[in-house]
C-alpha positions as a Markdown table, in Angstrom:
| # | Residue | x | y | z |
|---|---|---|---|---|
| 1 | Met | 59.3 | 7.2 | 97.1 |
| 2 | Leu | 61.7 | 8.1 | 94.7 |
| 3 | Leu | 60.6 | 9.9 | 91.3 |
| 4 | Tyr | 62.7 | 9.8 | 88.1 |
| 5 | Ala | 61.1 | 12.8 | 86.2 |
| 6 | Ala | 63.5 | 15.5 | 85.1 |
| 7 | Pro | 61.6 | 18.9 | 86.3 |
| 8 | Ser | 60.4 | 21.1 | 83.5 |
| 9 | Ser | 61.8 | 24.6 | 83.8 |
| 10 | Ala | 62.7 | 27.6 | 81.9 |
| 11 | Ala | 66.5 | 26.7 | 81.8 |
| 12 | Asp | 65.3 | 23.2 | 80.5 |
| 13 | Pro | 62.0 | 23.0 | 79.0 |
| 14 | Arg | 62.2 | 19.3 | 78.4 |
| 15 | Gln | 60.1 | 16.8 | 80.3 |
| 16 | Ser | 59.7 | 13.0 | 80.7 |
| 17 | Gly | 56.3 | 11.7 | 79.6 |
| 18 | Tyr | 56.3 | 10.3 | 83.1 |
| 19 | Gln | 55.0 | 14.0 | 83.9 |
| 20 | Leu | 51.9 | 13.7 | 81.7 |
| 21 | Met | 50.6 | 10.7 | 83.2 |
| 22 | Ser | 47.8 | 10.0 | 85.7 |
| 23 | Ala | 48.7 | 9.9 | 89.3 |
| 24 | Glu | 47.5 | 6.0 | 89.1 |
| 25 | Asn | 50.2 | 5.4 | 86.2 |
| 26 | Lys | 52.6 | 7.2 | 88.2 |
| 27 | Ala | 52.3 | 5.0 | 91.3 |
| 28 | Met | 52.5 | 2.0 | 88.9 |
| 29 | Gln | 56.0 | 3.0 | 87.9 |
| 30 | Asp | 57.3 | 4.0 | 91.3 |
| 31 | Asp | 56.4 | 0.9 | 92.9 |
| 32 | Pro | 58.1 | -2.3 | 91.9 |
| 33 | Ser | 55.4 | -4.1 | 93.6 |
| 34 | Leu | 53.0 | -2.5 | 91.1 |
| 35 | Asn | 55.0 | -2.2 | 88.1 |
| 36 | Pro | 54.4 | -5.0 | 85.8 |
| 37 | Ala | 57.7 | -4.6 | 84.2 |
| 38 | Thr | 59.3 | -5.7 | 87.5 |
| 39 | Phe | 58.6 | -9.4 | 86.3 |
| 40 | Ala | 60.8 | -8.7 | 83.3 |
| 41 | Ile | 63.4 | -8.0 | 85.7 |
| 42 | Leu | 63.4 | -11.0 | 87.8 |
| 43 | Asp | 63.3 | -13.1 | 84.5 |
| 44 | Gly | 66.5 | -11.1 | 83.5 |
| 45 | Gln | 68.0 | -11.7 | 86.5 |
| 46 | Ser | 67.9 | -15.6 | 86.2 |
| 47 | Ala | 69.1 | -15.0 | 82.5 |
| 48 | Trp | 72.0 | -13.1 | 84.0 |
| 49 | Gln | 73.1 | -16.2 | 85.7 |
| 50 | Glu | 72.2 | -18.9 | 83.3 |
| 51 | Lys | 75.3 | -20.6 | 81.4 |
| 52 | Leu | 74.7 | -21.2 | 77.7 |
| 53 | Gly | 76.2 | -22.6 | 74.6 |
| 54 | Ser | 79.3 | -24.2 | 74.1 |
| 55 | Ser | 81.4 | -22.4 | 76.1 |
| 56 | Asn | 79.3 | -22.7 | 79.0 |
| 57 | Gln | 79.2 | -19.2 | 79.8 |
| 58 | Ala | 76.9 | -17.0 | 81.7 |
| 59 | Cys | 77.0 | -13.2 | 81.5 |
| 60 | Ala | 77.7 | -13.2 | 85.1 |
| 61 | Ser | 80.8 | -15.1 | 84.1 |
| 62 | Cys | 82.4 | -12.3 | 82.3 |
| 63 | His | 80.7 | -9.1 | 84.2 |
| 64 | Gly | 80.0 | -10.5 | 87.8 |
| 65 | Asp | 77.6 | -8.5 | 89.7 |
| 66 | Ala | 75.6 | -6.4 | 87.2 |
| 67 | Ala | 74.4 | -4.2 | 89.9 |
| 68 | Lys | 78.3 | -2.8 | 89.8 |
| 69 | Ser | 79.3 | -3.8 | 86.5 |
| 70 | Met | 76.0 | -2.7 | 84.4 |
| 71 | Gln | 75.6 | 0.8 | 86.5 |
| 72 | Gly | 75.3 | 3.3 | 83.9 |
| 73 | Val | 75.7 | 1.1 | 80.7 |
| 74 | Ala | 72.0 | 1.8 | 79.6 |
| 75 | Thr | 72.7 | 5.7 | 79.7 |
| 76 | Arg | 75.2 | 5.1 | 77.0 |
| 77 | Tyr | 73.4 | 3.3 | 74.2 |
| 78 | Pro | 73.4 | 3.5 | 71.1 |
| 79 | Gln | 76.9 | 3.5 | 70.5 |
| 80 | Leu | 79.5 | 2.5 | 68.1 |
| 81 | Val | 81.1 | -0.8 | 68.5 |
| 82 | Asp | 83.5 | -2.3 | 66.6 |
| 83 | Gly | 82.8 | 0.6 | 64.1 |
| 84 | Lys | 79.0 | -0.3 | 64.1 |
| 85 | Leu | 76.2 | 1.5 | 65.5 |
| 86 | Met | 74.5 | -0.9 | 67.9 |
| 87 | Asn | 71.6 | -0.3 | 70.7 |
| 88 | Leu | 71.6 | -2.3 | 73.9 |
| 89 | Glu | 69.8 | -5.4 | 72.5 |
| 90 | Gly | 72.4 | -5.5 | 69.6 |
| 91 | Arg | 75.2 | -5.2 | 72.1 |
| 92 | Ile | 73.6 | -8.3 | 74.0 |
| 93 | Asn | 73.2 | -10.5 | 71.1 |
| 94 | Gln | 76.8 | -9.6 | 70.2 |
| 95 | Cys | 77.8 | -10.9 | 73.7 |
| 96 | Arg | 75.9 | -13.8 | 73.4 |
| 97 | Ala | 77.2 | -14.9 | 69.9 |
| 98 | Glu | 80.9 | -14.0 | 70.3 |
| 99 | Lys | 81.1 | -15.2 | 74.5 |
| 100 | Gln | 78.5 | -17.8 | 74.9 |
| 101 | Lys | 78.4 | -19.3 | 71.3 |
| 102 | Val | 74.7 | -18.8 | 71.0 |
| 103 | Lys | 72.3 | -17.5 | 68.4 |
| 104 | Pro | 71.2 | -14.2 | 68.7 |
| 105 | Leu | 67.4 | -13.5 | 70.5 |
| 106 | Pro | 65.0 | -12.0 | 68.5 |
| 107 | Tyr | 63.8 | -8.3 | 68.9 |
| 108 | Glu | 61.0 | -8.0 | 71.1 |
| 109 | Ser | 61.4 | -11.7 | 72.4 |
| 110 | Lys | 60.5 | -12.1 | 76.1 |
| 111 | Glu | 64.3 | -12.8 | 76.9 |
| 112 | Leu | 65.8 | -10.2 | 75.0 |
| 113 | Leu | 63.2 | -7.9 | 76.8 |
| 114 | Ser | 63.8 | -9.6 | 80.1 |
| 115 | Leu | 67.8 | -8.8 | 79.7 |
| 116 | Leu | 67.3 | -5.4 | 78.4 |
| 117 | Ala | 65.1 | -4.6 | 81.6 |
| 118 | Tyr | 67.4 | -6.2 | 84.1 |
| 119 | Ile | 70.7 | -4.3 | 82.4 |
| 120 | Ser | 68.7 | -0.9 | 82.3 |
| 121 | Val | 67.6 | -1.0 | 85.9 |
| 122 | Gln | 71.0 | -0.8 | 86.8 |
| 123 | Ser | 71.3 | 2.8 | 85.9 |
| 124 | Lys | 67.7 | 4.0 | 87.3 |
| 125 | Gly | 68.1 | 7.7 | 88.2 |
| 126 | Met | 71.2 | 8.1 | 86.3 |
| 127 | Pro | 71.5 | 11.1 | 83.7 |
| 128 | Ile | 71.5 | 9.9 | 80.1 |
| 129 | Gln | 74.6 | 10.5 | 78.5 |
| 130 | Ile | 75.1 | 10.0 | 74.9 |
| 131 | Lys | 78.3 | 11.4 | 73.7 |
| 132 | Ala | 78.8 | 13.3 | 70.4 |
| 133 | Thr | 82.2 | 12.7 | 68.4 |
| 134 | Pro | 83.1 | 12.9 | 65.3 |
| 135 | Ala | 82.7 | 9.3 | 64.5 |
| 136 | Thr | 79.0 | 9.2 | 65.5 |
| 137 | Gln | 78.0 | 12.6 | 64.2 |
| 138 | Pro | 77.0 | 11.2 | 60.5 |
| 139 | Tyr | 74.7 | 8.7 | 62.7 |
| 140 | Leu | 73.4 | 11.7 | 64.8 |
| 141 | Glu | 72.6 | 14.0 | 61.8 |
| 142 | Ala | 71.1 | 10.6 | 59.8 |
| 143 | Gly | 68.7 | 10.1 | 63.0 |
| 144 | Lys | 68.1 | 14.1 | 62.9 |
| 145 | Arg | 66.8 | 13.7 | 59.2 |
| 146 | His | 64.9 | 10.8 | 59.9 |
| 147 | Phe | 62.9 | 13.3 | 63.0 |
| 148 | Asn | 62.4 | 15.7 | 60.8 |
| 149 | Gln | 61.2 | 13.9 | 57.8 |
| 150 | Arg | 57.7 | 13.6 | 56.7 |
| 151 | Ile | 56.5 | 10.4 | 55.9 |
| 152 | Gly | 53.7 | 7.8 | 55.3 |
| 153 | Gln | 50.1 | 8.8 | 54.0 |
| 154 | Leu | 49.3 | 11.5 | 56.9 |
| 155 | Asn | 52.8 | 13.2 | 55.7 |
| 156 | Leu | 53.8 | 13.7 | 59.3 |
| 157 | Ser | 57.2 | 13.9 | 60.8 |
| 158 | Cys | 58.1 | 12.8 | 64.4 |
| 159 | Lys | 59.2 | 16.8 | 64.9 |
| 160 | Gln | 55.5 | 17.8 | 64.1 |
| 161 | Cys | 54.2 | 15.9 | 66.8 |
| 162 | His | 56.5 | 15.8 | 69.4 |
| 163 | Glu | 58.0 | 19.5 | 69.3 |
| 164 | Glu | 55.5 | 21.6 | 67.5 |
| 165 | Arg | 52.6 | 20.0 | 68.9 |
| 166 | Ala | 54.1 | 18.5 | 72.2 |
| 167 | Gly | 51.8 | 19.2 | 75.4 |
| 168 | Glu | 48.6 | 19.3 | 72.9 |
| 169 | Lys | 46.2 | 16.3 | 72.7 |
| 170 | Leu | 45.7 | 13.5 | 70.5 |
| 171 | Ala | 42.4 | 11.7 | 70.5 |
| 172 | Gly | 42.4 | 13.0 | 74.0 |
| 173 | Ile | 45.9 | 12.2 | 75.2 |
| 174 | Pro | 48.6 | 14.7 | 75.7 |
| 175 | Ile | 51.3 | 14.4 | 73.3 |
| 176 | Pro | 54.8 | 13.6 | 74.7 |
| 177 | Gln | 58.1 | 15.4 | 73.7 |
| 178 | Ala | 59.4 | 12.2 | 72.9 |
| 179 | His | 62.2 | 11.6 | 75.3 |
| 180 | Pro | 63.0 | 7.7 | 75.3 |
| 181 | Thr | 63.9 | 7.8 | 79.6 |
| 182 | Ala | 61.8 | 5.1 | 80.6 |
| 183 | Tyr | 62.7 | 2.0 | 77.8 |
| 184 | Pro | 61.9 | -0.9 | 77.9 |
| 185 | Ile | 58.6 | 0.0 | 79.0 |
| 186 | Tyr | 55.5 | -1.5 | 80.1 |
| 187 | Arg | 52.8 | -0.2 | 78.1 |
| 188 | Ile | 49.4 | -0.4 | 79.0 |
| 189 | Glu | 48.2 | -0.7 | 75.7 |
| 190 | Trp | 50.2 | -3.6 | 74.8 |
| 191 | Gln | 49.9 | -5.1 | 78.2 |
| 192 | Ser | 53.2 | -6.1 | 77.8 |
| 193 | Val | 57.0 | -4.8 | 78.0 |
| 194 | Gly | 58.4 | -3.3 | 74.9 |
| 195 | Ser | 61.4 | -1.4 | 73.2 |
| 196 | Leu | 61.8 | 1.8 | 71.8 |
| 197 | Gln | 62.1 | 0.5 | 68.4 |
| 198 | Arg | 58.5 | -1.0 | 68.9 |
| 199 | Arg | 57.4 | 2.2 | 69.8 |
| 200 | Leu | 59.0 | 3.9 | 66.9 |
| 201 | Arg | 57.4 | 1.3 | 64.6 |
| 202 | Asn | 54.3 | 1.9 | 66.3 |
| 203 | Cys | 54.3 | 5.6 | 65.3 |
| 204 | Met | 55.2 | 4.9 | 61.5 |
| 205 | Ile | 52.6 | 2.6 | 61.4 |
| 206 | Gly | 50.1 | 5.4 | 62.8 |
| 207 | Val | 50.7 | 7.9 | 60.3 |
| 208 | Arg | 50.7 | 5.0 | 57.7 |
| 209 | Ala | 54.2 | 4.5 | 56.7 |
| 210 | Glu | 56.0 | 1.2 | 56.1 |
| 211 | Pro | 58.1 | 1.0 | 59.1 |
| 212 | Tyr | 61.6 | 0.0 | 59.5 |
| 213 | Ala | 62.9 | -3.5 | 60.5 |
| 214 | Tyr | 64.0 | -4.1 | 64.1 |
| 215 | Gly | 67.4 | -3.4 | 64.5 |
| 216 | Ser | 67.8 | -1.5 | 61.3 |
| 217 | Lys | 70.2 | 1.1 | 60.5 |
| 218 | Glu | 67.6 | 3.6 | 60.2 |
| 219 | Leu | 65.7 | 2.9 | 63.5 |
| 220 | Thr | 69.4 | 2.9 | 65.4 |
| 221 | Glu | 69.9 | 6.1 | 64.0 |
| 222 | Leu | 66.8 | 7.8 | 65.0 |
| 223 | Glu | 67.3 | 6.0 | 68.8 |
| 224 | Leu | 70.6 | 7.7 | 68.9 |
| 225 | Phe | 69.2 | 10.7 | 68.3 |
| 226 | Leu | 66.4 | 10.8 | 70.5 |
| 227 | Met | 68.7 | 9.6 | 73.3 |
| 228 | Met | 70.8 | 12.4 | 72.5 |
| 229 | Arg | 67.8 | 14.9 | 72.6 |
| 230 | Ala | 67.3 | 13.5 | 76.2 |
| 231 | Asn | 71.1 | 13.9 | 77.4 |
| 232 | Gly | 71.3 | 14.7 | 81.5 |
| 233 | Met | 67.5 | 13.3 | 81.9 |
| 234 | Pro | 67.3 | 11.0 | 84.4 |
| 235 | Leu | 67.0 | 7.2 | 82.9 |
| 236 | Glu | 63.5 | 5.7 | 84.3 |
| 237 | Ala | 63.7 | 2.1 | 82.9 |
| 238 | Pro | 61.6 | 0.1 | 83.1 |
| 239 | Gly | 59.0 | 2.6 | 83.0 |
| 240 | Val | 55.3 | 2.1 | 82.7 |
| 241 | Arg | 53.3 | 4.3 | 80.0 |
| 242 | Pro | 49.3 | 4.3 | 79.1 |
């Protein structure tokens, strides 16, 4: 059985949320026959081959075998594409619009999450590798500001929970360090697969703040910063979380 959680050490104290889960939930993530996100992967595999739009093109028409062409792709997003910061969902939708001549898929739709899961699983076990460049630096700095900013009626920031109080318990549940190593995830609370942006919006609602819109510049900047924080940690996607 392969486990994809980076071990905590004195040299690198970072840990995946996987390490805080029960043995039962770890087993659910590790075994594809138990991981409910496997169904999303299978749906994404079918969508990869489906020819669409006036171009009559499939993802496979350009990219071929995803097991080869998509290796490492999920470890490098968000990134700048044509001068715009995009997460992987945005890149999928850009390809759909430009190459397949079809409408973008809505965030959190089953179709988009399935493609996201299928592409992400091709990088399972590979280290996250976000590159800081002069072009991305303003977005990383903005993401860090979002992470540190107190928001909502509870006046809390991401940092206060996930750095200053990581490992403590909230309502009896351990607080993770918020490294996004496993997205998209099947969250048991949701009973469905969801994206990192869904989880970020949940946190905002939890502190009684108005959540940013899906695909917004602010959420994508925060996503970039969180992925940079997790640089070098292995991708577990699609993971399972409580």
